C-alpha positions as CSV (number, residue, x, y, z in Angstrom):
1,M,-34.0,-47.4,-73.7
2,S,-32.1,-48.5,-70.6
3,K,-29.0,-50.7,-70.8
4,E,-28.8,-54.1,-69.3
5,L,-26.4,-54.1,-66.4
6,I,-25.1,-57.2,-64.7
7,Q,-22.4,-57.0,-61.9
8,T,-20.4,-59.8,-60.4
9,Q,-16.9,-60.4,-59.0
10,M,-14.1,-62.8,-59.7
11,N,-11.4,-64.0,-57.4
12,V,-7.8,-63.1,-58.5
13,H,-5.0,-64.2,-56.2
14,N,-7.4,-64.3,-53.2
15,R,-8.8,-60.8,-54.0
16,Q,-12.2,-59.8,-55.3
17,V,-12.2,-57.9,-58.6
18,R,-15.5,-56.4,-59.8
19,V,-16.8,-57.2,-63.3
20,M,-19.7,-55.4,-64.9
21,R,-21.5,-56.5,-68.1
22,V,-23.3,-53.7,-69.9
23,D,-25.3,-54.9,-73.0
24,N,-23.0,-58.0,-73.4
25,V,-19.8,-56.0,-73.0
26,D,-17.6,-57.0,-70.0
27,Y,-15.7,-54.3,-68.0
28,I,-13.1,-55.1,-65.3
29,S,-12.5,-52.7,-62.5
30,L,-9.1,-51.0,-63.0
31,T,-9.4,-49.7,-59.4
32,D,-9.5,-53.2,-58.0
33,L,-6.5,-54.2,-60.0
34,A,-4.6,-51.1,-59.2
35,K,-5.1,-51.9,-55.4
36,Y,-2.6,-54.8,-56.0
37,Q,0.0,-52.1,-56.5
38,N,-1.1,-49.5,-53.9
39,E,-4.0,-50.3,-51.7
40,N,-4.2,-46.7,-50.4
41,D,-4.1,-44.8,-53.7
42,P,-5.3,-46.9,-56.7
43,S,-6.2,-43.8,-58.5
44,G,-2.6,-42.7,-58.5
45,V,-1.6,-46.1,-60.1
46,I,-4.2,-45.6,-62.8
47,R,-3.2,-42.1,-63.5
48,N,0.6,-43.1,-63.7
49,W,-0.3,-46.0,-66.0
50,M,-2.5,-43.9,-68.2
51,S,0.4,-41.2,-68.4
52,N,2.9,-43.7,-69.8
53,K,3.7,-43.4,-73.4
54,N,3.2,-47.2,-74.1
55,S,0.0,-47.3,-72.2
56,F,-1.2,-44.3,-74.1
57,D,-0.4,-46.1,-77.4
58,F,-2.3,-49.3,-76.2
59,Y,-5.6,-47.7,-75.1
60,N,-5.4,-45.1,-78.0
61,L,-5.1,-48.1,-80.6
62,W,-8.0,-49.9,-78.8
63,E,-10.3,-46.9,-79.2
64,E,-9.3,-46.5,-82.9
65,L,-10.2,-50.1,-83.5
66,H,-13.5,-50.2,-81.4
67,N,-14.9,-46.8,-81.4
68,E,-16.1,-45.1,-84.5
69,N,-16.7,-41.8,-82.6
70,F,-13.2,-41.7,-81.1
71,N,-11.7,-38.2,-81.4
72,S,-8.6,-39.4,-83.2
73,V,-7.6,-35.9,-84.3
74,E,-7.3,-34.7,-80.7
75,S,-5.6,-37.9,-79.8
76,H,-3.0,-37.4,-82.5
77,R,-2.4,-33.8,-81.3
78,I,-1.9,-34.9,-77.7
79,K,0.5,-37.8,-78.9
80,I,2.7,-35.2,-80.7
81,D,2.5,-32.2,-78.1
82,E,2.3,-34.0,-74.8
83,V,2.8,-37.8,-74.7
84,G,6.5,-38.7,-73.6
85,Y,7.1,-35.5,-71.7
86,N,7.2,-35.4,-68.0
87,R,4.3,-32.9,-68.0
88,F,1.9,-35.3,-69.7
89,T,-0.9,-36.6,-67.4
90,M,-3.8,-38.6,-68.4
91,T,-6.8,-39.5,-66.3
92,P,-9.9,-41.6,-67.0
93,N,-12.2,-38.5,-66.8
94,R,-10.0,-36.6,-69.4
95,W,-9.7,-39.6,-71.7
96,K,-13.5,-40.0,-71.7
97,K,-14.3,-36.2,-72.0
98,D,-11.6,-35.1,-74.5
99,F,-11.6,-38.1,-76.8
100,N,-15.1,-39.4,-76.6
101,A,-13.6,-42.7,-75.4
102,I,-15.6,-45.8,-74.4
103,G,-13.0,-48.3,-73.3
104,I,-12.3,-46.7,-70.0
105,I,-15.2,-45.5,-68.1
106,P,-14.8,-43.1,-65.1
107,N,-17.3,-44.1,-62.4
108,G,-16.7,-42.0,-59.3
109,K,-13.7,-43.6,-57.6
110,K,-14.1,-46.8,-59.6
111,K,-12.4,-46.9,-63.1
112,I,-13.3,-49.8,-65.4
113,L,-11.6,-51.0,-68.4
114,L,-13.0,-52.8,-71.4
């Protein structure tokens, strides 16, 4: 069965931010929001945000509360072994693939957040 998809935009401080609704769940474009910080490299802004320990705690908790298929065992291992160290890097693709995440959806160059 195909999912119902509705796309629109909202104006935030005179800039357009894409919004997508998939089966009554709204997603906001992280890429569009990251362009406020760096117009030329929004993916770098997203990668830096996702690699921050406090951000990891936030989106990790969100998945634990909203995603019954979340790979919390791997998340806990990463939190102990990697998070908080300078070598830690998280990306939307890694988050989706390694943790079965649903709150951040990689979509080519566009990243969207639930």
